[in-house]
C-alpha positions, 0 to 999 in steps of 0.5 A: 614579655614576663617580669624583671626585678630591679634592686637598689641596695647600698648594704646588701639586704635589698639585694638579698631579697631581690635575688631570693625573689628572682629565683622564686620567680625564675626571672632576671634580676639587675641592679638599678644602676645596670638597667638602660630601659626595662620597656620589654617587661610587663611586670617591673619589680623594684626591690629597694633599700629605705635610705633617709625617706627615699627608696634607693635608686627607684626615682631614676628607674621609675623615669625610665619606665614607660607607663603605657608599656608596663602593665604592673609596677610592683615596689618592695621596700626593704627597711628597718621599720616594722612593716607590720605597723600601719603608721610606718607603712603610711610613711613609707608609701607616701615617701615613695610615691614621691619618686614615682611618676604620676602616670606609673603611680596608679599601677603601683603595688606596694610590699614592705620587708625588713632588712637589717643594719651593720654599723661597722659597715655603714658609710660616714653619712649613714653613721651620722644620720643613725647616731643623730636618730639614736641621740634623738631617740634616747631623749624621748621619754620611755612611755613615748617611744614606740616599738621601732625606737625602742629597737634602735636604742637597744641595737644602736651599734650592733649588726642586726638582721631581721631579713626573712625571705619567707615573706616573699612567698606572699609576694610571689603568690600575689604576683602569680594571680 
């Protein structure tokens, strides 16, 4: 039976993308912590925020999916790293694949979206992690800094949004084929 969109979001950007995608695809959307067994769906789309090298809630959700019933497992990651940078994409996929059971990994398709950050809303753990990243980035010589490092330094402590729901049109087109 059709498709479902499941999301894992701590601060809301993955949820924004998931709800916009569900509206475009005209299908059900649920938070990962509300999903019991998504076995009735042939296509499962997981939209998850990237936190400390993993996709929020995806490992637990993927364990609930029966690989023989799921025809397509589509993962949309949402993070601060530029998804147009191939190095970022490789790192994200490598980390995400560690969270997906082997039987499901062969059916997995990836898309990467850019989210946002509001330092004022970060929890203690995430504030400390971002502070450590910032301090590390500042120590790097300017000529060795990539675009993401420069952006981190320039925007540290601020509210920044890279959300672009127009990028979902490509995902919808791919899913409809």
